[in-house]
N, C-alpha and C positions, 0 to 999 in steps of 0.2 A: 820253583815257580811261584810268583808272586799272587797275592789274592786278587789283584786287579786282572791279571791275565787268565787266572782261572775263572774270574767272572765273565770276561769277554768271552771265553771259549766254552761257556756253560752251554748244555743242551737246551735250556729253557730260553736263553736269549737267541740262540740260533733259530729255535723254532719260531719265535715271535718275528725276528727279521725276515725269514722265510714267507710267513703269511702276508707281512707287509708288501713284500716284493711281489707275490702273486697278485695281491689286491691292485698293486699299480699297474700290472700289465693286463689282467683279465677284467678287472671291474673298476674302471676309472671313476672317480667320485663325480657326483653331479655338479654342474656348475654352481656357482654362488647365487646367481640371479638368472631370470629368464632373459634369453637373448644373448648369453655369453657364448663364446665360441667353444666348441668341443674339441678334444686334442685332434680329431681326424679333420678339422676344418669346417664342420657343418655349424649352422647356426638356427636356432628356433625364432619362434614369433614371440615378441614381447605382448604384454596385455594390451598396450594402447593399439598395437597393430591388428590385435584380434577384434577390438572394438570397432575400429575403422572399417575392417573387413565386413563385420556382421552389419554395420550401419549401411555400407554399400549395397550389400544383398537385400536388405530389408527395402531400400529405395527402389532397386531394380525390381523387386517382386510387387511393390506397390504399384509401380507404373505399368507393369504387365497386367495386374488386375484391372487397372483402370482401363486400359486399352481393350481388354477383353469385354469388360462391362459396356463401354461405348459400342463396339461392335454389335454386341448383342441388342442394345436399345435401338441402334440405327437399323438392324434387321427386323426387329419389331415394327418400328414406324415404317418401313417400307412395305411390309405385308398388309398393314393397316391401310396404308395409301393405296396399294394395289386392289385391296379388297373393296375399298370405297369407289375407286375408279371402275372396277368391274360392275358395281351395282348401278352407277350413273349410265355406264354403257349399255346395260341391259334395258334400263328404263328408257333410254332414247330408241332403242330398237323397237321395243314395244310399241311405244307411242307412234313412232314414224310408220310402222306397219298398219296399225289401226287407221291413222288418219289419211294414209295414202290409199286406202280402200273404202273411204266413207262413200255411202250411197244415198242418193235422193229418195228415201223411203220413209214416210210417216208411219206412226204406230198408234197403238191404243194402249191406254193405261188400265190400271185394274178395275176401275170403275167405268170403263168404255170411253173414257175421254179421250180426245185427239191429242197426240203428242207429235210435234214438229219433228222433222227429219234430223235437225242439228239445233240444240239449244245450248247456250254458252252464257256463263256469268263471269264475274271477276275472280272466283274462287274454284271453278270448275266448269266442265261441259260434258254433254252427252250427245251420242249419234249413233247412227246404224252403220256399220260396216260389213263389207264382205270378207270371204276367205275364213269363215269359221268352220271349225271341225267339230263332229260330234265327239264328245270325251266317252259317252258310254256305249258307242257303237250303233245307237239307235238312229234311224234315218230322220234327217231334219234339214231345213233349207241351211245353205252355206252362208247365212247372215245371222248376225246377233246384234243387240243394242249394248253398248259399252258406255261407261260413264268414268270420268277421272274428276276426283274431288278432294278437297282437303277436309279430312275428318280428324278433330282434335289437333293432334301434331303429326298426322301420318298424311301422306299422299297416296291414295288408294285407287285401285282399279275394280269396278264392279261390273258385272255383266248380266245380260238378260237374254238367255238362249231363245226363248219363246217371245217372239217380238209383240204380239197383241195378248194382253190379258195380264201376265205376272208382272211383279215389280222386280226392280233391280235387287240383287242378292248384297250381302255385306260387303263383299269384294276382297281384294288381296292387298296387302301392303307393299307399296314400292319404294317408299323413302320414309324414315323416321326422323325425328328430331327436326321438323319443319316448324319454323317460326311464322312464315307468312307464303302466300302464293298469289301472284297477280297474273292473271292471263288476258291476253288481248286478241282481237280478231281482225283480219285484214279483208275488206269487200273489194269488189271488182274494180273500183275507182282508184284503190291504193290507200284508202283512209283506214286507220285503226281505231276500234272501239272496244270498251271494256265488256260488252255484252253481245250476244248474238241470237236472231231469232230467224230460221229459215223460212218463215212465211213472209210473202206468198210464193208460191211455186217450188217449195222445198229446196231453197237455194242453200248452197253451202259457203264457208268462207274460204278465201283463197289460201290463206295461211293463219297459222295459230302459233302465238307467241306464249310461252310458259316461263315465268321467272319464279324460281323457288328459292326462298330464303331459309337457311339452315343455322342453328345455334352454333357458333364458334366456327364457321366456315364462311367462305365466300359464297356470294349469290350465284346461282346456276342460272343461266339463261338458254333455253331451247327453242328453236324455231323449226317449225314443221309445216310442210306443203300438204295440202289436202288433195284429194282426186279432183281432176277437171270436172267442172259442171257440165252436164250434157245440154246441148242446146235444146230450146224448146221445139216441140214438133210442129211442123208446118200443118195448116188446117187442110183435111182432106178436100181434094178437088171434086166439086160436084160432077156427077156423070150426067153428060148432056142427053144420053140415050134415055133417061129416066124422066 
């Protein structure tokens, strides 16, 4: 037997060949580069494909975040708008209720001076109205004197539960951030004026127009009707029997 045949049939070489054969069957070597095809036909992602996929995912995520933020901002704006509309509607209801129940009743001030039933200026007005309820449960007439006026940058409503003697209280804020207020009064002949005095005869205006200018918002114009003025009482007929 030659030396070459002995070398080929040596156990050491046979063992190496067996190891190489088993590796080629059970553990194929990795492809030389990403994206190459594996022996079973599968194919991996290249680096460029991974970067493109991540870029697309990032763009979709950014668009989703933007849409979510936009929806949240829209919801906040709607809630703010609804809150503002609710405040204006409450203001209209309160003023309409007071003016619709205005009464021809003059009062007395803290010093005993006579106060007309309805007094109005360009920035506010005061009058007596019915339908008032006692807040503390104590008995009192169902009338009170109420005033609406611009105080600083607030449109406020003040009340005077006892008609004769005490002054109006500080009042409650109805609107804030008010830049200006313009009030007009309509008389029986249809003319409008910037002021009103119910003398003589405790006469009431037919209608009251309030225009409120607020910072950063459109001007709000409100028109209210007052209670109908009672006709003057006819003079008492003389009794012929006397």
